[in-house]
C-alpha positions as CSV (number, residue, x, y, z in Angstrom):
1,M,209.8,-24.3,-147.5
2,S,212.6,-21.8,-147.3
3,K,210.0,-19.0,-146.7
4,K,208.7,-20.8,-143.6
5,R,212.3,-21.1,-142.2
6,K,212.9,-17.4,-142.8
7,N,209.8,-16.5,-140.9
8,K,210.9,-18.7,-138.0
9,M,214.3,-17.0,-137.9
10,K,212.6,-13.6,-137.9
11,I,210.5,-14.6,-134.9
12,V,213.6,-15.8,-133.0
13,V,215.3,-12.5,-133.8
14,Y,212.3,-10.5,-132.5
15,L,212.2,-12.6,-129.3
16,M,215.9,-12.0,-128.7
17,I,215.5,-8.3,-129.2
18,F,212.4,-8.3,-126.9
19,A,214.4,-10.2,-124.2
20,I,217.3,-7.8,-124.4
21,L,215.0,-4.7,-124.2
22,A,213.0,-6.3,-121.3
23,S,216.2,-7.1,-119.3
24,T,217.6,-3.6,-119.9
25,F,214.2,-2.1,-118.8
26,L,214.1,-4.2,-115.7
27,T,217.7,-3.3,-114.8
28,G,216.9,0.4,-115.2
29,I,213.9,0.0,-112.8
30,A,216.1,-1.8,-110.3
31,I,218.7,1.0,-110.5
32,L,216.0,3.7,-110.1
33,F,214.3,2.2,-107.1
């Protein structure tokens, strides 16, 4: 049970990191062009 919850948290963390990287990347493109 606890293992499943830990995996879910890991997925949430990865999604948050991906969202931050994506927004940073898009902002960089917007500045360049």
